[in-house]
C-alpha positions as a Python dict, from the first residue, in 0.01 Angstrom:
ca = {
    (1, 'M'): (0, 0, 0),
    (2, 'N'): (307, 36, 165),
    (3, 'S'): (376, 263, 461),
    (4, 'E'): (489, 524, 311),
    (5, 'N'): (157, 513, 107),
    (6, 'R'): (-69, 543, 380),
    (7, 'F'): (-229, 857, 502),
    (8, 'H'): (-91, 978, 872),
    (9, 'F'): (-210, 1296, 1007),
    (10, 'K'): (187, 1466, 979),
    (11, 'H'): (35, 1424, 601),
    (12, 'L'): (-244, 1679, 663),
    (13, 'P'): (-51, 1996, 649),
    (14, 'K'): (80, 1910, 304),
    (15, 'L'): (-264, 1795, 179),
    (16, 'L'): (-410, 2109, 218),
    (17, 'I'): (-117, 2327, 62),
    (18, 'D'): (-148, 2051, -261),
    (19, 'T'): (-533, 2130, -242),
    (20, 'S'): (-497, 2519, -195),
    (21, 'K'): (-258, 2516, -509),
    (22, 'N'): (-483, 2320, -721),
    (23, 'W'): (-783, 2508, -574),
    (24, 'L'): (-670, 2819, -637),
    (25, 'D'): (-487, 2715, -1060),
    (26, 'S'): (-870, 2622, -1081),
    (27, 'N'): (-995, 2976, -1090),
    (28, 'P'): (-1214, 2852, -816),
    (29, 'F'): (-1418, 3271, -779),
    (30, 'Q'): (-1520, 3243, -1149),
    (31, 'L'): (-1674, 2864, -1131),
    (32, 'S'): (-1831, 2974, -825),
    (33, 'A'): (-2006, 3263, -973),
    (34, 'I'): (-2122, 3052, -1244),
    (35, 'V'): (-2306, 2842, -1010),
    (36, 'A'): (-2433, 3071, -813),
    (37, 'Y'): (-2584, 3204, -1155),
    (38, 'Y'): (-2726, 2906, -1249),
    (39, 'A'): (-2858, 2850, -891),
    (40, 'I'): (-3066, 3119, -897),
    (41, 'L'): (-3203, 3028, -1254),
    (42, 'S'): (-3274, 2658, -1104),
    (43, 'L'): (-3405, 2790, -768),
    (44, 'P'): (-3772, 2848, -878),
    (45, 'A'): (-3814, 2466, -1030),
    (46, 'L'): (-3565, 2292, -735),
    (47, 'L'): (-3770, 2426, -462),
    (48, 'V'): (-4094, 2307, -642),
    (49, 'L'): (-3941, 1956, -688),
    (50, 'I'): (-3854, 1896, -349),
    (51, 'L'): (-4172, 2019, -241),
    (52, 'N'): (-4375, 1808, -457),
    (53, 'I'): (-4153, 1512, -369),
    (54, 'V'): (-4084, 1538, 7),
    (55, 'G'): (-4422, 1689, 101),
    (56, 'N'): (-4643, 1437, -83),
    (57, 'A'): (-4501, 1196, 182),
    (58, 'W'): (-4457, 1455, 457),
    (59, 'G'): (-4681, 1765, 399),
    (60, 'K'): (-4606, 2075, 201),
    (61, 'D'): (-4643, 2293, 471),
    (62, 'I'): (-4406, 2147, 701),
    (63, 'V'): (-4175, 2100, 394),
    (64, 'Q'): (-4205, 2436, 331),
    (65, 'G'): (-4125, 2526, 662),
    (66, 'E'): (-3831, 2341, 761),
    (67, 'L'): (-3678, 2498, 450),
    (68, 'L'): (-3781, 2867, 507),
    (69, 'D'): (-3648, 2847, 885),
    (70, 'E'): (-3332, 2694, 744),
    (71, 'I'): (-3287, 2942, 497),
    (72, 'T'): (-3380, 3223, 751),
    (73, 'N'): (-3109, 3055, 991),
    (74, 'S'): (-2849, 3053, 746),
    (75, 'I'): (-2895, 3346, 492),
    (76, 'G'): (-3151, 3569, 678),
    (77, 'I'): (-3500, 3651, 678),
    (78, 'E'): (-3555, 3876, 383),
    (79, 'A'): (-3393, 3563, 179),
    (80, 'A'): (-3665, 3345, 342),
    (81, 'E'): (-3925, 3585, 263),
    (82, 'F'): (-3843, 3635, -80),
    (83, 'V'): (-3826, 3240, -137),
    (84, 'R'): (-4159, 3208, 39),
    (85, 'K'): (-4308, 3414, -237),
    (86, 'M'): (-4140, 3248, -513),
    (87, 'M'): (-4275, 2913, -387),
    (88, 'L'): (-4672, 3046, -333),
    (89, 'D'): (-4637, 3215, -715),
    (90, 'R'): (-4534, 2892, -848),
    (91, 'G'): (-4809, 2720, -683),
    (92, 'D'): (-5080, 2943, -850),
    (93, 'E'): (-4947, 2833, -1215),
    (94, 'S'): (-5169, 2690, -1472),
    (95, 'V'): (-5244, 2311, -1474),
    (96, 'S'): (-5387, 2244, -1808),
    (97, 'I'): (-5282, 1953, -1961),
    (98, 'F'): (-5051, 2137, -2182),
    (99, 'T'): (-4930, 2388, -1939),
    (100, 'T'): (-4876, 2064, -1727),
    (101, 'I'): (-4638, 1883, -1976),
    (102, 'V'): (-4479, 2165, -2084),
    (103, 'G'): (-4453, 2310, -1705),
    (104, 'V'): (-4289, 1937, -1581),
    (105, 'L'): (-4057, 1942, -1897),
    (106, 'T'): (-3893, 2310, -1765),
    (107, 'L'): (-3901, 2205, -1444),
    (108, 'L'): (-3689, 1920, -1477),
    (109, 'Y'): (-3440, 2110, -1711),
    (110, 'G'): (-3401, 2403, -1498),
    (111, 'A'): (-3400, 2191, -1169),
    (112, 'T'): (-3122, 1966, -1308),
    (113, 'G'): (-2898, 2316, -1445),
    (114, 'V'): (-2680, 2375, -1084),
    (115, 'F'): (-2584, 2006, -1091),
    (116, 'Y'): (-2548, 1990, -1445),
    (117, 'Q'): (-2296, 2291, -1383),
    (118, 'L'): (-2137, 2123, -1071),
    (119, 'Q'): (-2030, 1806, -1340),
    (120, 'E'): (-1888, 2040, -1548),
    (121, 'V'): (-1676, 2168, -1293),
    (122, 'F'): (-1588, 1832, -1131),
    (123, 'D'): (-1427, 1662, -1453),
    (124, 'K'): (-1240, 1983, -1460),
    (125, 'I'): (-1098, 1938, -1138),
    (126, 'W'): (-1055, 1581, -1182),
    (127, 'E'): (-913, 1694, -1548),
    (128, 'V'): (-1144, 1447, -1761),
    (129, 'K'): (-1165, 1458, -2108),
    (130, 'V'): (-1548, 1370, -2177),
    (131, 'Q'): (-1548, 1120, -2490),
    (132, 'S'): (-1874, 976, -2561),
    (133, 'N'): (-2009, 822, -2869),
    (134, 'L'): (-2330, 947, -2787),
    (135, 'N'): (-2438, 1207, -2978),
    (136, 'S'): (-2528, 1545, -2792),
    (137, 'I'): (-2860, 1560, -2746),
    (138, 'L'): (-2892, 1190, -2611),
    (139, 'Q'): (-2559, 1317, -2415),
    (140, 'T'): (-2727, 1597, -2258),
    (141, 'I'): (-3067, 1437, -2184),
    (142, 'L'): (-2873, 1160, -2000),
    (143, 'D'): (-2671, 1395, -1790),
    (144, 'R'): (-2986, 1551, -1717),
    (145, 'L'): (-3095, 1251, -1581),
    (146, 'K'): (-2822, 1210, -1372),
    (147, 'S'): (-2868, 1561, -1259),
    (148, 'F'): (-3239, 1439, -1184),
    (149, 'G'): (-3121, 1182, -969),
    (150, 'F'): (-2939, 1394, -744),
    (151, 'I'): (-3244, 1583, -691),
    (152, 'L'): (-3443, 1262, -533),
    (153, 'I'): (-3119, 1188, -336),
    (154, 'I'): (-3148, 1518, -188),
    (155, 'A'): (-3509, 1453, -145),
    (156, 'F'): (-3461, 1133, 32),
    (157, 'L'): (-3217, 1264, 281),
    (158, 'L'): (-3439, 1553, 334),
    (159, 'L'): (-3736, 1311, 389),
    (160, 'I'): (-3503, 1120, 675),
    (161, 'S'): (-3363, 1458, 818),
    (162, 'F'): (-3765, 1573, 829),
    (163, 'V'): (-3825, 1235, 1032),
    (164, 'I'): (-3547, 1183, 1247),
    (165, 'T'): (-3575, 1629, 1350),
    (166, 'S'): (-3980, 1497, 1464),
    (167, 'L'): (-3909, 1227, 1649),
    (168, 'I'): (-3597, 1404, 1824),
    (169, 'S'): (-3816, 1685, 1907),
    (170, 'A'): (-4158, 1454, 1988),
    (171, 'F'): (-3931, 1271, 2255),
    (172, 'S'): (-3790, 1591, 2423),
    (173, 'K'): (-4159, 1724, 2438),
    (174, 'R'): (-4241, 1424, 2634),
    (175, 'I'): (-3932, 1388, 2886),
    (176, 'E'): (-3910, 1777, 2935),
    (177, 'D'): (-4091, 1711, 3288),
    (178, 'F'): (-3845, 1488, 3354),
    (179, 'L'): (-3483, 1579, 3318),
    (180, 'P'): (-3269, 1973, 3361),
    (181, 'E'): (-3304, 2216, 3172),
    (182, 'N'): (-2923, 2186, 3072),
    (183, 'L'): (-2968, 1869, 2905),
    (184, 'F'): (-3134, 2007, 2657),
    (185, 'D'): (-2842, 2137, 2501),
    (186, 'L'): (-2787, 1759, 2388),
    (187, 'V'): (-3073, 1706, 2176),
    (188, 'Y'): (-2957, 2073, 1973),
    (189, 'I'): (-2626, 1885, 1939),
    (190, 'F'): (-2766, 1585, 1828),
    (191, 'D'): (-2945, 1753, 1557),
    (192, 'V'): (-2672, 1957, 1466),
    (193, 'I'): (-2470, 1584, 1432),
    (194, 'I'): (-2782, 1480, 1205),
    (195, 'S'): (-2771, 1757, 991),
    (196, 'S'): (-2414, 1747, 971),
    (197, 'L'): (-2446, 1377, 820),
    (198, 'F'): (-2679, 1497, 619),
    (199, 'I'): (-2430, 1723, 463),
    (200, 'Y'): (-2162, 1428, 432),
    (201, 'V'): (-2393, 1236, 250),
    (202, 'L'): (-2490, 1461, 11),
    (203, 'F'): (-2101, 1578, -48),
    (204, 'A'): (-2041, 1187, -54),
    (205, 'A'): (-2232, 1145, -360),
    (206, 'M'): (-2152, 1433, -502),
    (207, 'F'): (-1785, 1340, -533),
    (208, 'K'): (-1841, 1016, -596),
    (209, 'Y'): (-2143, 1016, -870),
    (210, 'L'): (-2122, 1379, -1044),
    (211, 'P'): (-1750, 1325, -1213),
    (212, 'S'): (-1742, 1137, -1518),
    (213, 'K'): (-1471, 933, -1377),
    (214, 'K'): (-1434, 617, -1134),
    (215, 'I'): (-1387, 749, -800),
    (216, 'K'): (-1277, 519, -479),
    (217, 'W'): (-1492, 570, -214),
    (218, 'K'): (-1202, 604, 41),
    (219, 'A'): (-1099, 892, -117),
    (220, 'V'): (-1472, 997, -105),
    (221, 'R'): (-1559, 952, 237),
    (222, 'V'): (-1213, 1149, 362),
    (223, 'G'): (-1266, 1438, 111),
    (224, 'A'): (-1665, 1457, 222),
    (225, 'A'): (-1567, 1458, 583),
    (226, 'L'): (-1325, 1699, 508),
    (227, 'T'): (-1586, 1927, 266),
    (228, 'A'): (-1857, 1879, 567),
    (229, 'L'): (-1658, 1981, 837),
    (230, 'L'): (-1578, 2306, 670),
    (231, 'F'): (-1916, 2412, 531),
    (232, 'V'): (-2053, 2309, 872),
    (233, 'L'): (-1813, 2609, 1025),
    (234, 'G'): (-1863, 2830, 743),
    (235, 'K'): (-2225, 2769, 777),
    (236, 'F'): (-2231, 2959, 1105),
    (237, 'L'): (-1975, 3222, 998),
    (238, 'L'): (-2176, 3327, 685),
    (239, 'A'): (-2499, 3344, 908),
    (240, 'W'): (-2319, 3575, 1142),
    (241, 'Y'): (-2176, 3748, 841),
    (242, 'F'): (-2501, 3809, 716),
    (243, 'K'): (-2669, 3880, 986),
    (244, 'E'): (-2406, 4142, 1102),
    (245, 'M'): (-2222, 4328, 819),
    (246, 'N'): (-2595, 4290, 591),
    (247, 'P'): (-2398, 4276, 249),
    (248, 'A'): (-2747, 4325, 61),
    (249, 'S'): (-2851, 4639, 213),
    (250, 'T'): (-2637, 4760, -47),
    (251, 'Y'): (-2842, 4635, -348),
    (252, 'G'): (-3186, 4786, -205),
    (253, 'A'): (-3477, 4544, -378),
    (254, 'A'): (-3212, 4273, -524),
    (255, 'G'): (-3052, 4230, -202),
    (256, 'S'): (-3220, 3853, -166),
    (257, 'V'): (-3125, 3796, -468),
    (258, 'V'): (-2768, 3907, -402),
    (259, 'L'): (-2771, 3717, -78),
    (260, 'I'): (-2869, 3385, -203),
    (261, 'M'): (-2594, 3408, -508),
    (262, 'L'): (-2374, 3502, -233),
    (263, 'W'): (-2455, 3191, 26),
    (264, 'V'): (-2421, 2985, -327),
    (265, 'S'): (-2075, 3100, -392),
    (266, 'Y'): (-1917, 3067, -104),
    (267, 'S'): (-2082, 2750, -56),
    (268, 'S'): (-1926, 2668, -377),
    (269, 'L'): (-1593, 2798, -312),
    (270, 'I'): (-1610, 2528, 27),
    (271, 'L'): (-1704, 2272, -211),
    (272, 'F'): (-1444, 2298, -495),
    (273, 'F'): (-1217, 2283, -209),
    (274, 'G'): (-1334, 1973, -123),
    (275, 'A'): (-1319, 1823, -435),
    (276, 'N'): (-954, 1922, -482),
    (277, 'F'): (-885, 1769, -165),
    (278, 'T'): (-1016, 1449, -272),
    (279, 'K'): (-846, 1433, -609),
    (280, 'V'): (-502, 1525, -418),
    (281, 'F'): (-577, 1251, -163),
    (282, 'S'): (-651, 997, -432),
    (283, 'D'): (-379, 1101, -614),
    (284, 'R'): (-137, 1108, -300),
    (285, 'Y'): (-262, 744, -164),
    (286, 'L'): (-493, 568, -401),
    (287, 'L'): (-275, 566, -766),
    (288, 'T'): (-29, 257, -761),
}
């Protein structure tokens, strides 16, 4: 690769301008609304699967508490209460053999819905025309299994995150009598770094494996890093917006659902911008 094809920070403004053009041309607001719709449909099943996968290793009460705390901090207490009731309702279902079999299949299909939609969006961004020799039913099953793999990735990353967070918490309690109070800000900063790494790895996995096209790791790493940075910043801005503006108040009883859909929609806009940046970066520096 010659020097003209090497990335320099002075190229970043041009990359961001090109990314913005591609992002707007891809109709991101419509796509994010579609993903938000499927996210609401997938949410109950996704929560049940994550609670069972991670909860069996770390304790369901602990996992549920951590998830609700994160939702409270990111979206608000109303949305967290809505999700908590959803978890309880799904936990009271019948456990007969027939119901279990049907329930597992329904859970798998429902939980993978949002990732299936993301795969289609990424294929559109990368201008992939999927041509498969497999029949449509088998192809759908394979796509759903691929989406289920991302649920396992999320569960694994959550488990690691919980372990590290618990170790940090236990360590901070042991040393709290020996350190000045202002040093505990470092614990919070370290926790933010761990969360950011979790987000980075998740985005990298999405950018690498969701599109029906081989994407080079260099483009994936750069794109995931930018997306994670934008997502973390957007997360704090959204939390402030939901707290100060309370956009769900207009919708009454449906406000919690609206909040979740708004959060997913706004987050999807950031995700799609990052995916477009990954493509622009790949086209500019990695195609020879």
